[in-house]
C-alpha positions in Angstrom: 0.0 0.0 0.0 3.0 2.3 0.2 2.4 3.5 -3.4 -1.2 4.5 -2.7 -2.4 7.9 -1.6 -6.0 8.5 -0.7 -8.1 11.5 0.4 -10.2 11.0 3.5 -13.4 13.1 3.3 -14.7 14.4 6.6 -16.4 17.4 8.0 -19.1 18.7 5.7 -22.0 21.0 6.8 -24.3 18.5 8.5 -25.2 18.5 12.2 -22.7 15.7 12.6 -19.7 17.7 11.3 -17.6 17.5 14.5 -18.1 13.8 14.8 -17.1 13.4 11.2 -13.9 15.4 11.7 -13.0 13.1 14.6 -13.7 10.0 12.5 -11.6 11.4 9.7 -8.6 12.1 11.9 -8.8 8.6 13.5 -9.1 6.8 10.2 -6.3 8.8 8.7 -4.0 7.9 11.5 -4.9 4.2 11.2 -4.3 4.2 7.4 -0.9 5.9 7.8 0.1 3.2 10.3 -0.9 0.7 7.5 1.5 2.4 5.1 -1.0 4.5 3.1 -0.3 8.2 2.2 -3.3 10.1 3.4 -4.6 13.6 3.1 -7.6 14.8 5.0 -10.0 16.9 3.0 -13.1 18.7 4.1 -16.2 18.2 2.0 -16.6 21.9 1.1 -16.8 24.2 -2.0 -13.2 23.4 -2.8 -13.7 19.7 -3.2 -14.4 19.5 -6.9 -11.4 21.7 -7.8 -9.2 19.7 -5.5 -10.3 16.4 -7.1 -9.5 17.9 -10.5 -6.1 19.4 -9.7 -4.8 16.6 -7.4 -6.7 13.4 -8.2 -6.2 10.7 -5.5 -6.0 7.0 -6.1 -9.1 6.6 -4.0 -11.3 8.5 -1.6 -12.6 7.2 1.7 -15.9 8.8 2.7 -15.9 9.5 6.5 -18.8 11.9 6.4 -21.8 11.4 8.7 -25.3 12.8 8.0 -26.5 15.0 5.2 -24.7 14.8 1.8 -22.2 12.3 3.1 -24.8 9.6 3.6 -27.7 10.5 1.4 -25.7 9.8 -1.8 -24.9 13.3 -2.9 -21.1 13.2 -2.4 -21.0 9.7 -3.7 -22.8 10.8 -6.9 -20.2 13.5 -7.4 -17.4 11.0 -7.0 -19.1 8.7 -9.5 -19.5 11.6 -12.0 -15.7 12.2 -11.7 -14.9 8.5 -12.0 -13.0 8.5 -8.8 -12.8 5.2 -6.8 -14.2 5.4 -3.3 -14.8 3.2 -0.3 -18.4 2.9 0.6 -21.9 2.4 -0.8 -22.8 3.8 -4.2 -25.1 6.8 -4.4 -28.4 5.0 -5.3 -28.1 2.6 -2.4 -27.0 5.3 0.0 -30.4 7.0 -0.8 -32.3 3.8 0.0 -30.6 3.4 3.3 -30.7 7.0 4.3 -34.4 7.2 4.5 -35.1 5.1 7.6 -38.8 4.3 6.9 -38.0 3.1 3.3 -35.2 0.9 4.7 -37.5 -0.5 7.3 -40.2 -1.2 4.7 -37.7 -3.2 2.6 -36.5 -5.1 5.6 -40.1 -6.0 6.6 -41.0 -7.0 3.0 -38.1 -9.5 3.1 -39.7 -11.1 6.2 -37.3 -9.8 8.8 -38.5 -8.3 12.0 -38.6 -4.6 12.7 -40.6 -2.6 15.2 -44.0 -1.4 13.9 -43.9 2.3 12.9 -45.6 5.4 11.6 -44.0 8.3 9.7 -45.6 11.7 9.9 -44.5 15.0 8.3 -44.5 18.2 10.3 -47.3 19.6 8.2 -49.6 16.8 9.5 -49.5 18.2 13.0 -50.2 21.7 11.8 -53.1 20.7 9.5 -54.9 18.1 11.6 -54.1 19.4 15.1 -51.1 18.2 17.1 -52.9 16.7 20.1 -55.4 14.8 18.0 -52.5 13.3 15.9 -50.5 12.4 19.1 -53.6 10.7 20.7 -54.1 8.6 17.5 -50.5 7.7 17.5 -50.6 6.4 21.1 -53.8 4.5 20.3 -52.2 2.9 17.3 -48.7 2.0 18.6 -49.1 2.1 22.4 -46.4 3.2 24.8 -43.4 3.4 25.2 -42.4 4.8 21.8 -39.1 5.7 20.1 -39.2 9.0 18.3 -36.4 9.9 15.8 -36.0 12.0 12.6 -36.9 10.0 9.5 -33.4 10.7 8.2 -30.0 11.4 9.8 -27.8 9.7 12.3 -25.9 9.9 15.6 -29.3 9.7 17.4 -29.7 13.5 17.0 -33.3 14.3 18.2 -34.0 10.7 19.1 -35.9 10.1 22.3 -37.8 7.4 24.2 -41.3 8.5 25.3 -42.9 6.5 28.1 -45.9 8.7 28.9 -48.4 10.6 26.8 -47.4 13.8 28.6 -43.8 13.6 27.2 -44.9 13.4 23.6 -45.4 17.1 22.6 -41.9 18.2 23.8 -40.3 15.1 22.3 -42.0 15.7 19.0 -40.7 19.3 18.9 -37.2 18.1 19.6 -37.3 15.5 16.8 -38.7 18.0 14.3 -35.8 20.4 15.0 -33.6 17.9 13.0 -36.0 17.1 10.1 -39.3 17.6 8.5 -40.8 14.3 9.4 -40.8 12.0 12.5 -40.4 8.3 12.6 -42.4 6.8 15.5 -41.6 3.2 16.4 -43.0 0.9 19.0 -40.1 0.8 21.6 -38.7 -2.6 22.2 -37.2 -3.3 25.6 -34.1 -5.5 25.4 -30.4 -5.6 24.6 -29.3 -3.0 22.0 -26.5 -4.2 19.7 -24.6 -2.8 16.8 -23.2 -5.2 14.1 -20.6 -4.1 11.6 -20.4 -5.7 8.2 -17.3 -5.6 5.9 -17.0 -6.9 2.4 -14.4 -9.5 1.7 -13.4 -11.5 -1.3 -15.8 -14.2 -0.1 -18.7 -11.8 0.4 -19.9 -9.7 3.3 -19.1 -10.9 6.8 -20.5 -9.8 10.2 -18.1 -8.6 12.8 -18.7 -9.4 16.5 -21.8 -7.6 17.8 -21.2 -4.7 20.2 -23.6 -4.6 23.1 -24.6 -1.0 24.2 -25.3 -0.3 27.8 -25.8 3.5 28.3 -25.7 4.8 31.9 -28.8 6.9 31.3 -30.8 4.1 29.7 -30.9 5.7 26.2 -28.1 5.7 23.6 -28.5 9.3 22.5 -26.0 11.7 21.1 -24.3 12.5 24.4 -24.1 8.9 25.4 -22.5 8.0 22.0 -19.7 10.5 22.0 -18.9 11.2 25.6 -16.4 8.8 27.0 -17.6 7.0 30.1 -21.3 7.5 29.6 -21.8 4.1 27.9 -20.4 0.7 28.7 -19.7 -1.5 25.7 -19.4 -5.3 25.6 -17.6 -6.8 22.6 -18.6 -9.4 21.7 -22.2 -8.8 23.0 -23.2 -10.9 26.0 -25.7 -12.9 24.0 -26.4 -16.7 23.8 -24.6 -18.2 20.8 -27.8 -18.6 18.8 -28.8 -15.0 19.2 -25.3 -13.8 18.5 -25.4 -15.7 15.2 -28.9 -14.3 14.4 -27.9 -10.7 14.8 -24.9 -11.3 12.5 -27.2 -12.9 9.9 -29.6 -9.9 10.2 -26.8 -7.4 9.6 -25.5 -9.3 6.6 -29.1 -9.7 5.2 -29.7 -5.9 5.6 -26.3 -5.1 3.9 -27.3 -7.3 0.9 -31.0 -6.3 0.7 -30.2 -2.6 0.6 -27.4 -3.0 -1.8 -24.7 -1.7 0.6 -21.0 -1.9 -0.2 -17.7 -2.2 1.6 -18.8 -1.4 5.1 -22.0 -0.9 7.0 -23.4 -1.1 10.5 -26.8 -2.4 11.5 -28.4 -1.4 14.8 -30.7 -3.9 16.3 -32.3 -4.9 19.6 -32.8 -8.4 21.1 -36.1 -8.1 22.9 -36.8 -9.6 26.2 -38.7 -12.4 24.4 -35.5 -13.3 22.5 -36.7 -11.9 19.1 -34.1 -9.9 17.1 -35.5 -6.6 15.7 -33.8 -4.4 13.0 -33.7 -0.8 13.9 -31.7 1.0 11.2 -28.6 0.8 9.1 -25.7 3.2 8.7 -23.7 3.4 5.4 -20.9 5.5 7.0 -20.4 4.3 10.5 -18.6 6.4 13.1 -14.9 5.8 13.5 -14.2 7.9 16.6 -12.6 6.7 19.9 -16.1 5.8 21.2 -17.5 4.5 17.9 -18.7 0.9 17.6 -17.1 -0.3 14.3 -13.5 0.1 15.4 -14.4 -1.9 18.6 -15.9 -4.7 16.5 -12.9 -4.7 14.1 -10.6 -5.1 17.1 -12.8 -7.8 18.6 -12.4 -9.7 15.4 -8.6 -9.6 15.9 -8.2 -7.4 12.8 -6.3 -4.1 12.3 -8.5 -1.1 11.8 -6.0 0.5 9.4 -5.5 -2.8 7.4 -9.2 -3.4 7.1 -9.7 0.0 5.4 -6.5 -0.4 3.4 -8.0 -3.6 1.9 -11.3 -1.8 1.2 -9.3 0.9 -0.6 -7.7 -1.9 -2.8 -11.2 -3.2 -3.5 -12.5 0.2 -4.5 -9.6 0.7 -6.9 -10.0 -2.7 -8.4 -13.7 -2.0 -9.1 -12.7 1.0 -11.1 
């Protein structure tokens, strides 16, 4: 890999800019340790001119949220014919919209919590309280509320009483124009990374998530010490295999490529429920994918160096 040089794209203008910059710095350091020449580039108005003037062998997309995960940056790289690590633009769009991804998962016969999606305009036109009452009647309590698009659990909140709903709804809609309302499943929350290999996608050991506050929100994700992680997850062998199979199935069903992370919950009844999938998993010091790679006795830098070679070979 010593003759390769890559650009790691991070930053951007989404709500997750700071997290993306941290991911980019950590990934760049890992790639350098694997012998790759790396430059860290911000995804800004200078990107296209930089790609034209100083074309890298490949790009690694370490952007979170917004144009880094909805397929926009990937489409630009495709237009320029530049190899990149990650999912293609069309499949990014499929995975970016959480309700659409859940619908595809459910249609394939996999389990995902029942849900409703409502745009902000519905609450204005039909009356917020009437809509909230109907929501509780349909799904019951507790509920998980989150923006229909986006990541890092921004705006996400568990609602256990009807009185908490109005404030929670306002918080969610601060991050998007529609809210995804799911029936909340009590159980063990896990995240399962998937990486592509020459033999197809494989699941990494599941990471069990145990936040001190009970909810794995933005603060719990990115503040060291607020969440305890167990890798591999403390699951019976059969359930550990099942969550891995779910993650690989989601990766394939949604047309994902190179690397992804599926979030799931093992309910108290033992059933495994798909929650959502991430096409550009976090790579920070508290992120789950690097933990899973380490638990699989692999090198973080070498894994991504191999993915870079796969991306170049595709081109």
